[in-house]
N, C-alpha and C positions, 0 to 999 in steps of 0.2 A: 574943500578938499581938493588934494592932487590928484588926478588922473592914474591909473596903474600903467604903470611904463611896461613892465615884466609878469611873467604868470610862472609858476613850477607848473609841472607835467600835468598837476590833478587841477590847475584852475582852466590851463588852457585847455584841455580837453572838454570841460566842463562850459567852456565858454564858447565852444565849436560844435559840440553835439557829439561828440567822437569818444571813444573809449581812451582810457590813461594809455594801453598798447599801443594802440594807433600814433598817439603822439610820440612814446618810446622809437617805433618803427619807422618813423619819417624822420626823425633825427637820427636816427643809426643809420639808415638808406643814405643820410645826406640832401632829405626834399625839405626839411626844416631846418633852419640853422637857431643853433642853440649855443650860450654859453653852457660852460661848465664849472661850478663854482663849490670846489669840495666834492664832494657826491652827490650833489644836487643840481640837476638843468634848470637854467632859467631861459624861459622864451621871450623876445621882443614884443609888445605889441602889436605893431607894424612887420614886422616878421611873421607872426599869428597870422594878420589879417592878408598877407600877400600869399602867404602858402595857401588859405582858405578861399581864395578869392581863385586860387589856379585849380582846386578842386572844382570849384562851381564852373567855371569854363570848360573844363575836361569833361564832364559830367555830361 
């Protein structure tokens, strides 16, 4: 099985237990890097992990 390397907004939100709107806000604020493919965003697994760890460190 191939490990998941990218998430859509819904998957990313579920993976870190936040709302999809939180993911969108963080992307638009430049706090969470994502690639836009057509009308959808994809967040790399490492980007999501790094962002989440920074949240944990700040809290």
